[in-house]
C-alpha positions as CSV (number, residue, x, y, z in Angstrom):
1,X,220.0,167.1,-10.8
2,X,220.7,170.7,-10.1
3,X,221.4,172.9,-13.1
4,X,225.1,173.9,-13.4
5,X,225.8,177.6,-13.3
6,X,228.4,179.2,-15.6
7,X,229.8,182.5,-14.5
8,X,230.9,184.6,-17.4
9,X,233.7,187.0,-16.5
10,X,233.4,189.3,-19.5
11,X,231.1,191.8,-21.2
12,X,229.5,192.8,-24.5
13,X,229.3,190.5,-27.5
14,X,231.5,187.7,-26.1
15,X,229.3,187.4,-22.9
16,X,226.2,187.1,-25.1
17,X,228.0,184.5,-27.4
18,X,229.1,182.3,-24.4
19,X,225.7,182.5,-22.8
20,X,224.1,181.3,-26.1
21,X,226.1,178.0,-26.0
22,X,225.6,177.7,-22.2
23,X,221.8,177.8,-22.6
24,X,221.9,175.2,-25.4
25,X,224.0,172.8,-23.3
26,X,221.8,173.1,-20.2
27,X,223.9,175.6,-18.2
28,X,222.5,178.6,-16.4
29,X,224.7,181.5,-17.4
30,X,225.4,184.5,-15.1
31,X,227.2,187.6,-16.3
32,X,229.7,189.1,-13.9
33,X,229.5,192.8,-14.8
34,X,230.9,196.0,-13.5
35,X,228.7,199.0,-12.7
36,X,228.9,200.6,-16.2
37,X,227.5,197.4,-17.8
38,X,224.6,196.5,-15.4
39,X,222.1,198.0,-17.8
40,X,223.8,196.8,-21.0
41,X,222.5,194.6,-23.8
42,X,224.6,191.8,-22.5
43,X,222.9,192.0,-19.1
44,X,219.5,191.9,-20.7
45,X,220.3,189.0,-23.1
46,X,222.2,186.8,-20.6
47,X,219.3,187.5,-18.1
48,X,221.2,186.7,-14.9
49,X,223.7,189.3,-13.6
50,X,226.0,189.4,-10.6
51,X,227.7,192.7,-10.0
52,X,231.5,192.7,-9.6
53,X,233.5,195.5,-7.9
54,X,236.4,195.2,-10.3
55,X,236.4,193.3,-13.6
56,X,240.2,193.3,-13.5
57,X,240.7,191.9,-10.0
58,X,240.8,188.0,-10.0
59,X,239.7,187.8,-6.3
60,X,236.8,190.2,-6.8
61,X,235.7,188.2,-9.9
62,X,235.8,184.8,-8.0
63,X,234.0,186.3,-5.1
64,X,231.2,187.4,-7.4
65,X,231.2,183.9,-9.0
66,X,230.8,182.3,-5.5
67,X,227.8,184.6,-4.8
68,X,226.3,183.4,-8.0
69,X,226.8,179.8,-6.9
70,X,228.9,179.2,-10.0
71,X,229.9,175.7,-11.0
72,X,232.4,177.0,-13.5
73,X,233.8,180.3,-14.7
74,X,234.4,181.3,-18.4
75,X,236.7,184.3,-18.8
76,X,236.0,185.0,-22.5
77,X,238.9,186.9,-24.1
78,X,240.8,189.9,-22.9
79,X,240.3,191.2,-19.4
80,X,241.5,188.3,-17.2
81,X,241.4,185.4,-19.6
82,X,245.2,184.9,-19.7
83,X,245.8,185.7,-16.0
84,X,247.1,182.7,-14.1
85,X,245.9,184.4,-10.9
86,X,242.3,183.9,-12.0
87,X,242.8,180.2,-12.9
88,X,244.5,179.7,-9.5
89,X,241.7,181.6,-7.6
90,X,239.1,179.4,-9.2
91,X,241.0,176.3,-8.1
92,X,241.2,177.5,-4.5
93,X,237.5,178.2,-4.5
94,X,236.4,174.9,-6.0
95,X,235.1,176.6,-9.2
96,X,236.0,174.9,-12.5
97,X,238.0,177.3,-14.7
98,X,237.1,177.1,-18.4
99,X,240.6,177.5,-19.6
100,X,244.2,176.3,-19.1
101,X,246.0,175.6,-15.8
102,X,247.8,178.5,-13.9
103,X,251.1,176.9,-15.0
104,X,250.2,176.9,-18.7
105,X,249.0,180.5,-18.5
106,X,252.2,181.5,-16.7
107,X,254.3,180.2,-19.5
108,X,252.1,181.5,-22.3
109,X,251.9,185.0,-20.7
110,X,255.6,185.4,-20.9
111,X,256.9,185.7,-24.5
112,X,260.4,184.6,-23.4
113,X,259.1,181.5,-21.6
114,X,256.9,180.7,-24.6
115,X,259.8,181.1,-27.0
116,X,261.8,178.7,-24.9
117,X,259.0,176.2,-25.0
118,X,258.9,176.6,-28.8
119,X,262.6,175.8,-29.0
120,X,262.1,172.7,-27.0
121,X,259.2,171.7,-29.3
122,X,261.3,172.3,-32.5
123,X,258.9,175.0,-33.6
124,X,260.4,177.4,-36.3
125,X,261.7,180.6,-34.8
126,X,263.4,183.9,-36.0
127,X,266.7,185.0,-34.5
128,X,266.3,187.0,-31.2
129,X,268.3,188.6,-28.5
130,X,268.5,187.6,-24.8
131,X,266.2,189.4,-22.3
132,X,266.9,193.2,-22.0
133,X,265.7,195.9,-19.7
134,X,265.4,199.7,-19.9
135,X,268.6,199.9,-17.7
136,X,270.6,198.0,-20.4
137,X,270.5,200.9,-22.9
138,X,274.3,200.7,-23.6
139,X,273.9,197.1,-24.8
140,X,270.8,197.6,-27.0
141,X,272.8,198.5,-30.1
142,X,275.1,195.5,-29.8
143,X,272.2,193.1,-29.4
144,X,270.3,194.7,-32.3
145,X,273.4,194.3,-34.5
146,X,273.5,190.6,-33.7
147,X,269.8,190.2,-34.5
148,X,269.9,192.4,-37.6
149,X,267.5,195.1,-38.9
150,X,264.6,195.4,-39.4
151,X,263.7,194.0,-36.0
152,X,260.7,193.9,-33.6
153,X,260.9,195.1,-30.0
154,X,258.7,192.7,-27.9
155,X,257.9,193.4,-24.3
156,X,257.9,189.9,-22.7
157,X,254.8,190.4,-20.5
158,X,252.5,192.2,-22.9
159,X,249.7,190.7,-24.9
160,X,246.8,191.6,-27.2
161,X,249.1,193.2,-29.8
162,X,250.5,195.7,-27.3
163,X,254.2,196.3,-26.4
164,X,255.3,195.7,-30.0
165,X,257.3,198.2,-32.1
166,X,259.3,197.8,-35.3
167,X,262.7,199.4,-35.6
168,X,264.0,199.5,-39.2
169,X,267.3,201.3,-38.5
170,X,269.6,201.9,-35.5
171,X,268.2,205.4,-35.3
172,X,264.7,204.1,-34.5
173,X,265.8,201.6,-31.8
174,X,265.6,203.8,-28.7
175,X,262.3,205.3,-29.6
176,X,260.8,201.9,-30.5
177,X,262.0,200.4,-27.2
178,X,260.6,203.2,-25.0
179,X,257.3,203.4,-26.9
180,X,256.8,199.6,-26.6
181,X,257.6,199.6,-22.9
182,X,255.3,202.6,-22.3
183,X,252.3,201.0,-24.1
184,X,252.8,197.7,-22.4
185,X,253.1,199.0,-18.8
186,X,254.1,196.6,-16.0
187,X,257.3,194.7,-16.3
188,X,259.4,196.4,-19.1
189,X,261.6,193.4,-19.8
190,X,261.9,193.0,-23.6
191,X,263.8,191.3,-26.3
192,X,264.6,192.0,-29.9
193,X,263.5,189.7,-32.7
194,X,264.2,189.8,-36.4
195,X,261.3,191.2,-38.3
196,X,260.0,189.7,-41.6
197,X,259.2,192.4,-44.0
198,X,256.2,191.7,-46.3
199,X,255.0,188.9,-44.1
200,X,251.5,187.6,-43.5
201,X,250.0,186.6,-40.2
202,X,248.6,183.1,-40.1
203,X,247.5,181.2,-37.0
204,X,246.3,177.7,-36.1
205,X,243.3,176.9,-33.8
206,X,244.3,174.1,-31.4
207,X,242.5,172.3,-28.5
208,X,244.1,170.1,-25.8
209,X,243.1,168.0,-22.9
210,X,246.4,168.5,-21.0
211,X,248.0,165.4,-22.5
212,X,247.3,165.6,-26.2
213,X,246.4,168.4,-28.6
214,X,244.7,168.6,-32.0
215,X,244.7,171.2,-34.7
216,X,241.2,172.5,-35.7
217,X,242.0,174.7,-38.6
218,X,243.9,177.8,-39.6
219,X,243.2,181.5,-40.2
220,X,244.8,184.5,-42.0
221,X,244.8,187.7,-39.9
222,X,247.2,189.8,-42.0
223,X,245.0,192.9,-42.3
224,X,246.0,194.7,-39.0
225,X,246.3,198.2,-37.8
226,X,249.0,198.9,-35.2
227,X,249.2,195.1,-34.5
228,X,245.4,194.9,-33.9
229,X,243.6,192.5,-36.2
230,X,240.8,194.0,-38.3
231,X,239.8,191.4,-40.9
232,X,240.3,187.7,-40.4
233,X,239.5,184.7,-42.6
234,X,239.4,180.9,-42.5
235,X,241.0,178.9,-43.9
236,X,244.2,180.8,-44.5
237,X,244.2,181.2,-48.3
238,X,247.1,180.3,-50.6
239,X,249.0,178.0,-48.3
240,X,250.7,175.0,-49.9
241,X,249.9,171.6,-48.4
242,X,253.5,171.4,-47.0
243,X,253.2,174.8,-45.2
244,X,249.8,174.1,-43.8
245,X,251.0,170.7,-42.5
246,X,254.1,172.4,-40.9
247,X,252.0,175.1,-39.3
248,X,249.5,172.5,-37.9
249,X,252.2,170.1,-36.7
250,X,254.2,172.9,-35.0
251,X,251.1,174.2,-33.3
252,X,250.2,170.8,-31.9
253,X,253.8,170.4,-30.7
254,X,253.9,173.6,-28.7
255,X,250.4,173.0,-27.3
256,X,251.6,169.7,-26.0
257,X,254.8,171.3,-24.7
258,X,252.8,173.8,-22.5
259,X,250.3,171.0,-21.6
260,X,247.3,172.9,-22.9
261,X,244.0,172.1,-21.5
262,X,241.3,174.1,-23.4
263,X,241.6,176.0,-26.6
264,X,244.4,178.2,-27.9
265,X,245.7,179.9,-31.0
266,X,249.3,179.5,-32.2
267,X,250.4,182.5,-34.2
268,X,253.0,182.7,-36.9
269,X,254.6,185.1,-39.4
270,X,254.8,183.8,-43.0
271,X,257.4,185.4,-45.1
272,X,257.0,186.0,-48.8
273,X,259.8,183.4,-49.3
274,X,257.8,180.8,-47.4
275,X,259.6,181.2,-44.1
276,X,257.3,180.2,-41.2
277,X,258.2,181.7,-37.8
278,X,256.5,181.3,-34.5
279,X,255.1,184.5,-32.8
280,X,253.2,183.4,-29.6
281,X,250.5,181.2,-28.1
282,X,247.2,182.8,-27.0
283,X,245.7,180.3,-24.5
284,X,242.1,181.4,-24.7
285,X,239.2,181.9,-27.1
286,X,240.2,184.5,-29.8
287,X,238.0,187.3,-31.1
288,X,238.3,185.7,-34.5
289,X,237.2,182.2,-33.4
290,X,234.0,182.8,-35.3
291,X,235.5,182.2,-38.8
292,X,236.8,178.8,-37.7
293,X,233.3,177.9,-36.4
294,X,231.7,178.9,-39.7
295,X,233.9,176.6,-41.8
296,X,234.1,173.7,-39.5
297,X,230.7,173.6,-37.9
298,X,232.3,173.4,-34.5
299,X,231.1,175.5,-31.5
300,X,234.4,176.4,-29.9
301,X,232.7,177.5,-26.6
302,X,231.2,174.0,-26.5
303,X,234.6,172.5,-27.2
304,X,235.9,174.5,-24.1
305,X,233.1,173.3,-21.9
306,X,233.4,169.7,-22.9
307,X,237.2,169.6,-22.4
308,X,236.9,171.2,-19.0
309,X,234.0,169.0,-17.8
310,X,234.6,165.6,-19.5
311,X,238.1,165.9,-21.0
312,X,236.6,165.2,-24.5
313,X,238.7,166.5,-27.4
314,X,236.9,167.2,-30.7
315,X,237.9,165.4,-33.9
316,X,239.5,167.7,-36.5
317,X,237.1,168.7,-39.2
318,X,238.1,169.6,-42.8
319,X,237.0,173.2,-43.7
320,X,233.9,173.6,-45.8
321,X,233.9,176.9,-47.8
322,X,235.4,180.2,-46.7
323,X,234.5,182.7,-43.9
324,X,235.6,186.3,-43.3
325,X,235.1,188.5,-40.3
326,X,235.4,192.3,-40.1
327,X,235.6,194.2,-36.8
328,X,233.4,197.3,-36.6
329,X,234.9,199.9,-34.3
330,X,233.6,203.3,-33.0
331,X,236.4,205.3,-34.5
332,X,236.8,207.7,-37.4
333,X,239.2,206.5,-40.1
334,X,239.1,210.0,-41.8
335,X,240.5,211.5,-38.6
336,X,243.4,209.2,-38.0
337,X,241.0,206.6,-36.3
338,X,240.1,208.9,-33.5
339,X,237.8,207.0,-31.1
340,X,234.1,208.1,-31.3
341,X,232.4,207.6,-28.0
342,X,228.8,208.7,-27.7
343,X,225.1,207.7,-27.8
344,X,224.2,205.3,-30.6
345,X,221.0,207.0,-31.8
346,X,220.3,204.5,-34.6
347,X,221.5,201.0,-35.2
348,X,220.0,198.6,-37.7
349,X,222.0,195.4,-38.4
350,X,221.4,193.9,-41.9
351,X,219.3,190.7,-42.1
352,X,220.6,188.6,-44.9
353,X,221.6,185.0,-45.7
354,X,225.2,183.8,-44.7
355,X,225.7,186.8,-42.3
356,X,226.4,186.5,-38.6
357,X,226.6,189.6,-36.5
358,X,228.0,189.3,-33.0
359,X,227.5,192.5,-31.0
360,X,227.0,193.8,-27.5
361,X,225.3,197.1,-28.5
362,X,221.9,198.3,-29.5
363,X,220.3,201.6,-30.4
364,X,220.2,203.8,-27.3
365,X,223.4,202.4,-25.8
366,X,226.4,204.6,-25.0
367,X,229.9,203.9,-26.3
368,X,232.1,205.0,-23.4
369,X,235.8,205.5,-23.1
370,X,236.1,202.8,-20.5
371,X,236.4,199.9,-22.9
372,X,237.7,198.8,-26.3
373,X,235.6,200.6,-29.0
374,X,234.6,197.4,-30.9
375,X,230.9,197.6,-31.7
376,X,230.4,194.3,-33.6
377,X,231.9,191.5,-35.6
378,X,230.4,190.9,-39.1
379,X,231.0,187.3,-40.2
380,X,230.1,186.0,-43.6
381,X,230.7,182.7,-45.3
382,X,230.4,181.3,-48.8
383,X,231.4,178.4,-50.9
384,X,234.3,180.4,-52.3
385,X,236.4,183.3,-50.8
386,X,235.1,185.8,-53.4
387,X,231.5,185.1,-52.4
388,X,232.3,185.6,-48.7
389,X,234.0,189.0,-49.5
390,X,231.0,190.1,-51.6
391,X,228.5,189.2,-48.9
392,X,230.6,191.0,-46.3
393,X,230.7,194.1,-48.5
394,X,227.0,194.0,-49.0
395,X,226.3,193.7,-45.3
396,X,228.6,196.6,-44.3
397,X,227.0,198.7,-47.0
398,X,223.5,198.0,-45.7
399,X,224.3,198.7,-42.1
400,X,222.5,201.8,-40.7
401,X,224.3,203.4,-37.8
402,X,224.0,207.0,-36.5
403,X,225.2,209.1,-33.6
404,X,228.8,207.9,-33.7
405,X,231.5,207.4,-36.3
406,X,232.6,203.9,-37.3
407,X,235.5,202.5,-39.3
408,X,233.0,201.1,-41.9
409,X,234.4,203.2,-44.8
410,X,237.9,201.9,-44.2
411,X,236.7,198.3,-43.9
412,X,234.9,198.6,-47.3
413,X,238.1,200.0,-48.9
414,X,240.1,197.1,-47.4
415,X,237.7,194.5,-48.8
416,X,237.8,196.2,-52.2
417,X,241.7,196.5,-52.3
418,X,243.1,194.5,-55.2
419,X,245.9,193.1,-53.0
420,X,243.3,191.6,-50.6
421,X,241.0,190.3,-53.3
422,X,243.9,188.7,-55.2
423,X,245.4,187.3,-51.9
424,X,248.7,189.2,-52.3
425,X,248.2,191.3,-49.1
426,X,250.4,191.3,-46.1
427,X,250.9,193.0,-42.7
428,X,251.7,196.3,-44.4
429,X,248.6,196.5,-46.6
430,X,246.0,197.9,-44.1
431,X,248.4,200.7,-43.1
432,X,248.5,201.8,-46.8
433,X,244.8,202.0,-47.2
434,X,243.6,205.5,-46.3
435,X,240.2,207.1,-46.0
436,X,240.5,210.7,-47.1
437,X,238.8,213.5,-45.1
438,X,236.6,214.9,-47.9
439,X,233.1,216.2,-48.5
440,X,230.3,213.6,-48.9
441,X,229.4,212.4,-52.3
442,X,226.7,214.5,-54.0
443,X,224.4,211.5,-54.5
444,X,224.5,210.9,-50.8
445,X,223.4,214.5,-50.1
446,X,220.8,214.5,-52.9
447,X,219.3,211.2,-52.2
448,X,219.0,211.9,-48.4
449,X,217.6,215.4,-49.1
450,X,215.1,214.1,-51.6
451,X,214.0,211.4,-49.1
452,X,213.2,213.9,-46.4
453,X,212.0,216.9,-48.5
454,X,209.3,214.8,-50.3
455,X,209.1,211.5,-48.4
456,X,207.7,208.5,-50.1
457,X,205.3,206.2,-48.2
458,X,207.9,204.0,-46.4
459,X,208.0,200.3,-47.1
460,X,208.2,198.0,-44.2
461,X,211.8,197.1,-44.6
462,X,212.8,200.6,-43.6
463,X,211.8,200.1,-40.0
464,X,214.6,200.4,-37.5
465,X,215.6,197.3,-35.5
466,X,216.9,198.6,-32.2
467,X,219.0,195.5,-31.5
468,X,216.8,194.5,-28.6
469,X,214.3,192.8,-30.9
470,X,212.1,195.9,-31.0
471,X,211.0,197.2,-34.4
472,X,210.6,201.0,-34.4
473,X,208.7,201.9,-37.6
474,X,209.9,204.8,-39.7
475,X,207.4,207.6,-39.0
476,X,208.0,209.8,-42.0
477,X,208.9,212.8,-39.8
478,X,212.1,214.6,-40.3
479,X,214.3,217.4,-39.1
480,X,214.6,218.4,-42.8
481,X,211.1,219.9,-42.5
482,X,212.8,222.9,-40.8
483,X,214.5,223.7,-44.1
484,X,211.3,224.3,-45.9
485,X,208.4,223.7,-46.2
486,X,208.9,222.9,-49.8
487,X,208.9,219.9,-52.1
488,X,210.9,219.2,-55.2
489,X,209.1,219.4,-58.5
490,X,211.2,218.6,-61.5
491,X,214.8,219.7,-60.8
492,X,216.0,222.0,-58.0
493,X,219.4,223.0,-56.6
494,X,220.1,222.8,-52.9
495,X,223.2,224.0,-51.1
496,X,224.8,222.3,-48.1
497,X,227.8,223.2,-46.1
498,X,229.9,221.5,-43.4
499,X,229.5,222.5,-39.8
500,X,233.1,221.7,-38.9
501,X,235.2,221.2,-42.0
502,X,234.7,224.2,-44.3
503,X,233.3,222.6,-47.5
504,X,230.2,223.6,-49.4
505,X,228.3,221.5,-52.0
506,X,225.5,222.3,-54.4
507,X,223.4,219.3,-55.4
508,X,220.7,218.9,-58.0
509,X,217.5,217.1,-56.9
510,X,215.4,215.5,-59.5
511,X,211.9,214.3,-58.5
512,X,211.6,212.7,-55.1
513,X,213.2,209.3,-55.4
514,X,215.7,208.4,-52.8
515,X,218.1,205.5,-52.4
516,X,218.6,205.1,-48.6
517,X,220.7,201.9,-48.3
518,X,223.1,202.3,-45.5
519,X,222.3,206.0,-45.0
520,X,221.2,207.7,-41.7
521,X,220.3,211.3,-41.2
522,X,219.9,212.6,-37.6
523,X,219.2,216.2,-36.4
524,X,221.9,217.8,-34.3
525,X,222.1,221.0,-32.4
526,X,223.5,223.0,-35.4
527,X,222.3,220.9,-38.4
528,X,222.3,217.3,-39.3
529,X,224.5,214.2,-39.0
530,X,224.8,212.3,-42.3
531,X,226.2,208.8,-42.0
532,X,226.8,206.7,-45.1
533,X,228.9,203.7,-46.1
534,X,231.5,206.3,-47.3
535,X,231.8,208.3,-44.1
536,X,230.1,210.6,-41.5
537,X,229.6,214.3,-41.7
538,X,228.0,217.1,-39.8
539,X,226.1,219.2,-42.4
540,X,223.7,222.1,-42.6
541,X,221.5,223.4,-45.5
542,X,222.5,226.7,-47.0
543,X,225.8,228.2,-48.1
544,X,228.9,228.3,-45.9
545,X,228.8,231.4,-43.7
546,X,231.0,234.3,-44.9
547,X,233.1,234.4,-41.7
548,X,234.0,230.7,-42.3
549,X,234.8,231.0,-46.0
550,X,237.5,233.5,-45.1
551,X,239.0,230.9,-42.8
552,X,239.7,231.1,-39.1
553,X,243.2,230.4,-38.0
554,X,243.7,228.0,-35.1
555,X,244.5,229.4,-31.7
556,X,247.4,227.0,-31.3
557,X,245.7,225.0,-28.5
558,X,246.4,221.3,-28.8
559,X,243.5,219.6,-27.0
560,X,242.7,216.1,-25.9
561,X,239.9,214.8,-28.2
562,X,238.3,212.9,-25.4
563,X,238.9,211.9,-21.7
564,X,242.1,209.8,-21.3
565,X,245.5,209.6,-19.7
566,X,248.6,211.4,-20.8
567,X,251.3,208.8,-21.6
568,X,254.1,211.3,-22.3
569,X,254.7,215.0,-23.0
570,X,257.5,215.3,-25.6
571,X,258.1,219.1,-25.4
572,X,259.0,221.8,-23.0
573,X,258.0,225.5,-22.9
574,X,260.0,227.6,-25.3
575,X,260.9,224.6,-27.6
576,X,260.6,225.2,-31.4
577,X,258.4,222.7,-33.2
578,X,257.5,221.9,-36.8
579,X,254.0,221.3,-38.1
580,X,253.0,217.7,-37.4
581,X,255.6,217.1,-34.6
582,X,254.1,214.9,-31.9
583,X,253.9,217.1,-28.8
584,X,252.2,214.5,-26.5
585,X,250.8,211.0,-26.5
586,X,247.7,209.9,-24.6
587,X,245.7,206.7,-24.1
588,X,241.9,206.6,-24.5
589,X,239.6,203.7,-25.1
590,X,242.7,201.4,-25.1
591,X,244.1,203.4,-28.1
592,X,247.3,205.4,-28.2
593,X,246.6,208.9,-29.7
594,X,249.3,211.3,-30.9
595,X,248.7,215.0,-30.4
596,X,250.5,217.0,-33.1
597,X,251.6,220.6,-33.6
598,X,249.0,222.4,-35.8
599,X,251.7,224.6,-37.4
600,X,255.4,225.4,-37.0
601,X,256.2,227.7,-34.0
602,X,257.2,227.6,-30.4
603,X,255.7,225.9,-27.4
604,X,254.1,228.7,-25.4
605,X,252.8,226.5,-22.5
606,X,252.7,222.9,-21.4
607,X,249.5,222.4,-19.4
608,X,249.6,218.6,-18.6
609,X,252.1,216.1,-17.3
610,X,252.9,212.4,-17.8
611,X,250.3,210.2,-16.2
612,X,247.7,213.0,-15.7
613,X,244.0,212.2,-16.3
614,X,242.6,214.8,-18.7
615,X,239.1,215.6,-19.9
616,X,237.6,216.1,-23.3
617,X,238.9,219.2,-25.2
618,X,241.3,220.0,-22.3
619,X,244.3,222.0,-23.6
620,X,247.5,220.0,-23.3
621,X,250.0,222.2,-25.1
622,X,249.7,225.7,-26.5
623,X,251.8,226.6,-29.6
624,X,252.5,230.1,-30.9
625,X,253.0,230.5,-34.6
626,X,256.5,231.3,-36.0
627,X,255.7,235.0,-36.6
628,X,254.4,235.5,-33.1
629,X,257.4,233.6,-31.6
630,X,259.9,235.8,-33.5
631,X,258.5,239.1,-32.3
């Protein structure tokens, strides 16, 4: 019998994860990858690659799958996984689509159609308006008044947490509508739905064979930033038996209503008064499917393959223990989560019991602006929730990463937040946890300096695992040798300053012991990069130069931090602005970035337009300070 071929229409960690199950079940996986990914870790791990001209074009993807002689095609998540056109193209080509039918995807891809299905299935819903368009502006206020504030603007065709904005008052309605429509793109049809303040996000994992569905567990995904999940856990903690049963039964009901064949996630809001309200159905594998796997022992990719090939539904499994996942992103939480593309110079995943790391990156890989900036998913499990939290905290602390910034400091603050540990958190919690932009802790500077000024013979565990199963031993060499040569005997004071932020610190070094857990130091053009669990800094030995201690005023140029697309320019030449006013909004790495006025003054020049592609550090708007503008 010829070995069946599974085409994987995705990239990064999910392509690797799908291939792992495919190999175990006797399939030959083939990754369908665009040009930027042909040399990626996913390409190397999967082993078989078929180039695709466009990862977002269903016909191009199916054409590549046919060249690979694919028996079936797995879309992973994101990209095309919810596009009915891909499912239909597979049907026409005789390729088995590992996912729902085009008809199911059509319904679930339209929030209004899904809401109608939920009504037919008697799933609990919040009050909402009829469909609206950008041309109906005169009727928005009337519909909003009927729904009641606060409310959520929902673009019907958007998914993945996009096209959503909260309006708490009538004064916020227009801005929220236009911002949601701009982010979603495509069809701007939207509706208004009552918003539950202080709610949690819970969801139910379901599977169906097209005739019957079953619930496979639940999750809590309340720690979110801008509607993007960051920390997820299973099972959802603190639910009463009645609420859990209602959530599961409602999820099965709507899965049956849309005739689900495959796996899906049914999402809800849970109010602090116990109100359960349907959000949407995601008819695909979710990023957070891992935590359900950890507590049930199910392989959800295997579940998908067996439903598609044999129509076999799994039996529900009671959860065993608790699992938590954290998403590690290449972004800087101390700089308003600015994306951090660049070369990963050092990457050493922790190796510890009860830790699973799903990643598509290794040392030497480039994080580009072409894709979502997620580097990895850290998943831990334990008999109790507290143990899973502690293991995840330890794992993130031990991580060694250099060359790019990550959201690790913020993840650690979230895990330590009393509201999360006591299970009183909600959808607002993550937005209230802030990583301050400050100088590094003195013990970080001193321990790293001591390590490199007088290095100890390195033990084996300090080797660097590149992520491609290659161990690069620590060689004892260091850029810090350029500071000396000298070694610390007794106690010595060493001064460091920031290359880009204007701080200066004096640290005392005692002896030559150094704690290096989670710390990476790399030479840069002007000094050193210091990456720790608490943040990332560009530092140099010696005092802050005099010209910088006096301070250098900004030139008023508001620049794009990286390549991207201008979504909207909010100002015109000659307009007066206050410090912090949002002058323009751009999209980069699938993240919306606001470009704000550095000080109060007047707009001297607008140098970019809506929809324009801009480069890194390109001037978008130039502002003159008030005193210059008044002359």
